[in-house]
N, C-alpha and C positions, 0 to 999 in steps of 0.2 A: 504493500500500500504506500509506504514512504521509502524514499531512497536511502535514508540513513536514520539513525536513532535521534539525531538532533532535530531533524524535520518533524519526526513524530512528536517530540517534546514541544515544538513550536505549535503544532496543531492542538495538542492538549492544552497548552497555555492560553492560546487564543480563544478557543471555544468554551472551555470551562470558565475562563476569566470573564468572558462576555456574558454568558448565561447567568452565572452566579454572582457576577459583579454587582448587579442591581440589589441583591440581598446584602452583600458584604458592605456596600456603600452605607446602607442604613445601619448595619451593625457597627461599623467604624465610627460614623458620625455621632450616633447616640451613645456609643460607648465612651467617646471623648467627652460628651456632655455629662455622662454619668459620673465622671471623676469628681465633679463638683455638684452632684445631685442635691446634696443637703443645702448648699448655698442657693441653688435655684429654688428650692422649696421656700427658703426665707424670703426671697424676692417675690414669689408667687402668693405667699400668705403673710400679709403684713402683721397679723397678730402674733406671728412666731419670730418677729424681729427683736430678739433680745439675746443676751450672751448665753452660750452653751452652759448647761448646768450638769453637775454630777448626778448620778442616780439618786432620786429623792428617797425620803424615808418610806419604807414599805408600810410600816405600822400606821403612820399618820396620813400619808398621801395616797399610796398605791392601793392599799387594801380597801378603803372606802370606795375608791373608784371602781375596783374590780367588782365589788358587791352590788354596784348599781348597773353593771353591764348586762345587756341582753342582745342576742343577734338581731340585726336589722331585717327589714321585710324582704330585701333582695336575697340575703343568705338563706332565709327560711323558705323562700319560694323555690330555691334550687333543690329542696328536699322532696318536691312534688313527685309522686310515684315511687319513692324510696321508703315510704312509711305505710304500715298497715293501718288504715283508718285516717281520720282527719289530722292535719298538721297541728301540733300543740301550739297554744297561744303563749305559753311561758315555758322556759327551760330551767329546771331547778337543780339538776345534778351537774356539778362542774367537774370536768375532767382535769383541766389545767388552767393555770394563769401564767402569764409571761410579760415581762417588761424589758424593753431594749432601748439603749441610747448609745450615742457615739460622741466623740470629742468635738465633732463639727455640727451637731444638731442640738439646738436648745429644747426640742420637743421630745418627749418620751413616748415611744410606741408601745401600747399595751394591747394584749389580746387575751381572750378567754375562750376555751373550748368546752362545749356542753354536750352531754350525752343526749341522744335523740330517742325519746320513748317510742316503743313499737317499731323501731327501725328494722328493715329487712336484714341489714348488715349490722351485727352487734357492735362493730367497731365504728359505726357511723358517728361523726362528730360535726357539729355546726359551730362556727366561730363568730365571735364579735371582736371588732378591733376599733381602737380609738387613738387619737393623738392627744396627749395631755400636756398642760402647762405644768412642769415639775415644781414650780414655786407654790402653786395653790391647789393642784389636782383638778383644775377646771378643764373640761373637755373643749378642745378647739372646735370652732364652728363646723357642724357636719355638712356634708355636701361639697366642701371645698376640696380641690385636688392638689396634692403635693406633686406638682408637675415633674420635678426632678426625679424623685425616688419612686413615684407611683405611675409615671407615664413614660418618661424618657428612658429610665433604667430598664424596666421590663421590655420596652420596645426593642432595646439593644439585643436581648437574648431570646425573646419569644415572639416578637412581631405582633403581640397582642392577638395571636391566633390560638385560642385555648382549646378548641375542639380536638379531642384525641391527642392533645399536646402537639398539634401540627406545627406550630411556630418553632418549638424546640427542635423538632426533627429537621425542619427546613434549614434553620441556622446551623445545626450540628453537621448536616450534610454539606452545607456551604463551607463551613470551617474545614472539614475533611478535604474537600476538593481544593480549598485554598492552599493547604499544605502541598498538594500535588502541583498546583500552579506555581508555588514558590520554588519547588525543586526543579520543575521543568523550566522556569525562568532562568535559574542559575545555569542549567545545562545549555540553554539557547545562547546565552551571552558569554562567549568565550573571553571577551575583553572586559570582564565585569569591573576590574579595578579602575580601568580608564573611564568607564561610565560613571564612576563615583565623582569625577571632576568635569564632566561634560554636560553643558547646557547651552545650546545655541538658540537664544531667544529671538534673534532677528531672522532666523531661517523660516521657511514655510511652516504652516501650522502642523503639517504631518511630521516634519523633522523635529520641531521644537517640542511637540507633544510627546513624541517618542523619547526624546532626551529627558524630559521631565519625568516621564513614566519610569524610565530606567534609573534615574537619579534617586527619586523618592523610594523606589523599590529596593535599591541597594542600601541606602542610608538606614532605612527602618527594617531591613530584612530580619535581624534577630528579634525585634519587637513583634513583627507580624507573625513570624513562625511560632514564637513562644505563646502569644495570646491565642492563636488558633488552637494550638495543642492543649493549653490549660483550660480553655473553654470547653473542649470536648471532655477533658478529665472531670471537670466540675459536674457536668450533667451526665456522667457515665451511668448513673443509676436510672436515668430515663431511657437512655439508648439501649441499656442491657438490664431490663427490669426483672431479673431472675428472682430476686428476693421475694417479690409479691406475685409471682406467676408460677414457674416451674418449682421453685423452692419455697413456696408459701408455707407449707406445713413445717418444713425444716426451719424456716425463718422464725415461725412462732415458737417452736421448741427452743431455738437458740435464745430467744428473748427470755424465756422462762429460766433456762439454765443460767443466763447472765444475771438475772434478777437474784437467783440464789447465791451466786458467787460474789456479787457486788453488795448485796444487802439492800438494794433499791427495789421495792415491791413492784411487781409487774401488774397487779390487779388491785382493785379496791377490796377491803375486808367486809364492807357492808355495815361497819360499826361507826357511827358518827363520833367525832372527837374535835375539840377546839384546837386552835393553832397557837403555838408559843410565839414569842417575839421574833420576827424575821430580822429586824434590825440587829438584834444581838448575834444572830447567825452570820449576817453580813460582816459585822465587825470582827468576828472570829475568823472568817475566811480571809479578810484583809491582813490580819495578824499572821496567818499562815503563809500568805504570799510574801509578806515582808521578811519573814524568817528565812525564806529561800532566796532573798535578794531580788524579789520581783514585785515590790510595792507598786500599787496602781489602783485605778478606779474600777468600779464594778461596771461591766458592760451589759450583763444579762442576768436576770433573776427569774426562776420559774418555780412553780409549785405544782406537783402532780398529785392526783387523787384528792382534790381540795375537799376539806371537811370530813375526811375519812381517817380512821386510825392508821391506815397505811400511807398517809400523805407524807411526802418528803419535799424538801426545798433544795434547789440547786443554785449555787452562786458561781458565776463565771467572770473571770477577769477580762477587762477591756482589751488588754494586750496591744495597745497602740504603740508600744516602744519596740516592737519587733515586726518583722515581715510575716513570719509564719502565723497563720490564723489559728492560734491556740488559746483556749479559754481557762486552762488550769482549774477545772471545776472542783468545787468542794460541796459535798452533799450532807444534809442534816435531816433528822427525823423531825417532821413538822410539829408534832404534838409536844415534844420535849426539848428540842434544840440539840439533841445528842448527835455527835458526829457519826455519820454512817460510812463515809468513804471520801477519800481524797484521790483524785485521778492520778494514776501512776505515770511515770515517765513514758513517753511515746516510744514505740518501736521505730526502727529505721524507716520502714515503709510508711508508717503514719507520719513521721517527721517530714519525709519528702512530700507526701500528699498535702500536708498542712502548709508547707513552704510554697508549693506551687499555687495552691488555692489562695493563700494570703497575698502572694505577689500579683495575682490577677485581680483580686477584689480590693487591694490597696486600702486597708483599714488603718494603716500606720500613720504616724505623724511625720510627714516629710513633704513640705510644700514644693520644694524644687522638683522632687521626683514625681509629684502629682502633675506638675506642668509638663514634665517630660512625657508622661502618659498621654496628656492632651495632645502634645506635639506629635507623638507617634500615631495616635488615632487620626489626626488631621492629615499627616503624611500618607496614611493608608487611603484616605478619601481622595487626595490629589493623585495618588498612583492609579486608583481605579478610574477616576474621571478622565485623566489623560489617556488611559487605555481605551476608553470609549471614543474619545476624540480621534485617536490614531486609527482606530478601526473604521470610523466613518470617513475620515479624510482619505484614507488609502483606497477606499472602494467607491466613493460617491461619483467620481468621474465615469468610471466603468458602468455603474448602475444607471447613471443618467443617460448614457449612450444606448444602453440596452432597454431603457424604459422600465427598469426594475424599481421596486419600492423598499428593498431591504435596508439601504442606508437611511432612508427617511424614517423607517420604524425604529431602528436602533437609535438614531439621533433623538427622536421624540422621547423614547424611554430614558435616554441619558439626561435630557433636559428635565424630565419629571423627577429623576432620582437625585439630581444634583441641585439645580436651582429651585425646582419645585418643592423638594423636601425642605430647603431653607426657608422658602416663602411660607410654607405651611407652619413651620416652627415659629416664625415671626408673627403670623396671624394668631396662633394660639396664645402667645405671650401678650399681644395687644388685647385679645379678648379677655384674658385673665384680669387685666387692669381695668377694662371698661365695664365688664359685667358687674352688677352690684353684689356686694359681699353677702347680702341677705337672700339672694336668689336661690330658690330650692334647686338642688341638683346642679349647682354651678359647674361642678367638675364635668358632668355629662355634656353641658353646653360647650365647654372648652374642648372636649374631645371631638364633638361634632364639628366645631370650627376647624380644627386641625385636619380631619379627614376630608371635609368639604373643600378646604383650600387646596389640599393636595390633589383631589379629584379635578378641581378647576384648573390647576396647573397642568395636569395631564391632558385635558381637553385642549387647552391653549397650545401646548407643545405640538400636538398632532395637527391642529388646525393650521398653525403657522409653519408646519414642516414641509410645505410644498416646495419651498426654496431648495431644500436638500435634494429633492428629486430632479432639480435643474442644476445640480452640482454647485449650489451656492450655500451660504451659511444660514442656518435657521435663525430668524430674528427673535425667536422666543428666548434664546440665551440672553440676549441683551435686555429684552423687555422684563424678563423675570429677575434679572439682576437688579433692575431699578425697583421692582416690587420688593425685593429683599431690603434695599436701601430704605425705602419708605416705611416698611414694617419695622425695621430695627430702630429707626429714629422715632417712630410713633410709639414704640414700646417704652423707650426711655422717657419720652415726654409724658406719656400716660402714667408711668410710675411716679414721676415728680408731681403731677397734678393731683392724682388720687390719694397719695400718701404723704406728700410733703418731703419725702426722702430723696431730694434731688442730689446730684453729684457734689454740689458745694457742701451740703450738710454731711453726706456719708463719708466723703473724703476727709473733711475736717474732723469728724468724729472717729476716723479710722475704722469705720464699719465696712470691712472689705467684702463680706458676702453679697451685700446689695450693690455697693460701688463696683465690685468686680463684674457682676452681671451687666450693669449699665455700661461699663467700659468695654466689655466684650461685645456688646451689641453695637456700640459705636465703631469698634474696630471692624466688625463684620460689615457694617454699612460702608466704611471707607474702602475695604477690599472689593466689595461688590460694585461700588461706584467706579473704581479704577478699572475693573473688568468690563463694566458696561461701556465706558469710554473707549477702551481698547477695541472692543467688539464693534462699536459704532464706526471707528476709523477704518477698521478692516472692511466692513460692509461698504463704506463709501468708496474706498479704493477699488473694491471688487466691481462696483457698479460702473466706475469710470474706465476700468480695464477688464471688461467682461470676457474678452477672448484671449487673455494672456495666460501663459503657463504659470503654475504655482510658484516657480522660482522667480519669475519676473515680478509677480505680485509681492512676494516676500521682500525683494529688493526695494520696491516702491514703498512698502510699509516701513522698512528700516530708515529710508530717507525722510519720511514724514514723522519719525519718532515713535 
């Protein structure tokens, strides 16, 4: 089929990169945004704009909040058909409580899992979750969407396609094929070291796009390979679900054996019992960490079998001082505060897994490394976008002469995935600031704006794509760049008007979460404006020199700056 191995690698790189690049563009871009998801949350929800707090008192703040929690109507509605008889109006048997916080998030995330009466599956659990102000225990306004951690972050790894975990599978397959594309790219480029230093920006679009594609691919090659690999590792339980399928019975037996060995009860006893002071257990856990030279804040607290004699409390360390995602859990009997277990040192395999997971999820305190993560993600976006451009530029003359529409379709999808995705993101942020805080289901409205704006960008890209069929540039690139400029500036202005937290105030106060988002939006507007002007100049030159070869057009463009 191919004359040599290198040509076969070129075919693999081209077509897998093209087909799956549309997915990977979303993964890279929203992965980059997810590095600062908690900061975006604070921008999106003004009531959370206060300094990050340590885990609050369980006895005074968290426990009363847990006792008030009940699943919302949407969570209960999902139980339809999974319960014998009518759905219960109230859930009284609590299986678990949990509270989670980070060093970057002033809000505490709390959840409660409830046993479902008359459920067909005895393990069926319905959850309630809230965001709490740790200073008072007040629940933040319901219906508001934490855009960073509840929308951008899940979009990065699940595409918000929850049916049969379809989004996870699409992203996982794309990551696997990305590894193949990276390897094939290295095989294709025999002069890979030289390409590290080569970028001819005044050449024709096809040449400069290929140079930039190679440059960004080589610079961030270790980053791209590592993150594709660790992403697959993190979700291996979904891709190979043997524990809950083929090995279900063995898995259940293992849990019971583990419960006997660890002293952490697997099931409820059926005997009601009060809970001792969890604050005292937390203090004891911190003393134990300090004794091992690992003093730190609490990141996660959970209570299993709430209200039962078999209840136990688990306290996990935040672990922001190290890369590995390790919690150093300490477990107590909930009714007495007696120490049941302290997690033993990790095995070599567990240590490697925790390091890889922690390096991908970056819960550590290191701002410079966080920005390098953002840079790596954006370099991935540039690499994919220039790959699209090179594909179209290489083929559009040939397709135009043959009357084909292949280049037009690919170009329209590229516009949708690059500028369309950015425009939809800006539209969502503008909607977040303009929609009233008291609006019921405000988050759903914001989601609707995002998907509607993206759909509109898709239609616009295809409608304006007729130029590509004539071997010219699609004006949708330029027009959507201006839409990004308008959206980014509008979001900054809307934030200043609706909250009073303009850049003058946030910079003076050193409140970088909000100032950083505003500055990033303005930087995005500047880059998009430069791109739009560059595209406009190239379109004007192409109209004046409609019959010239690409090399002549590139020379003319260089002369005009």
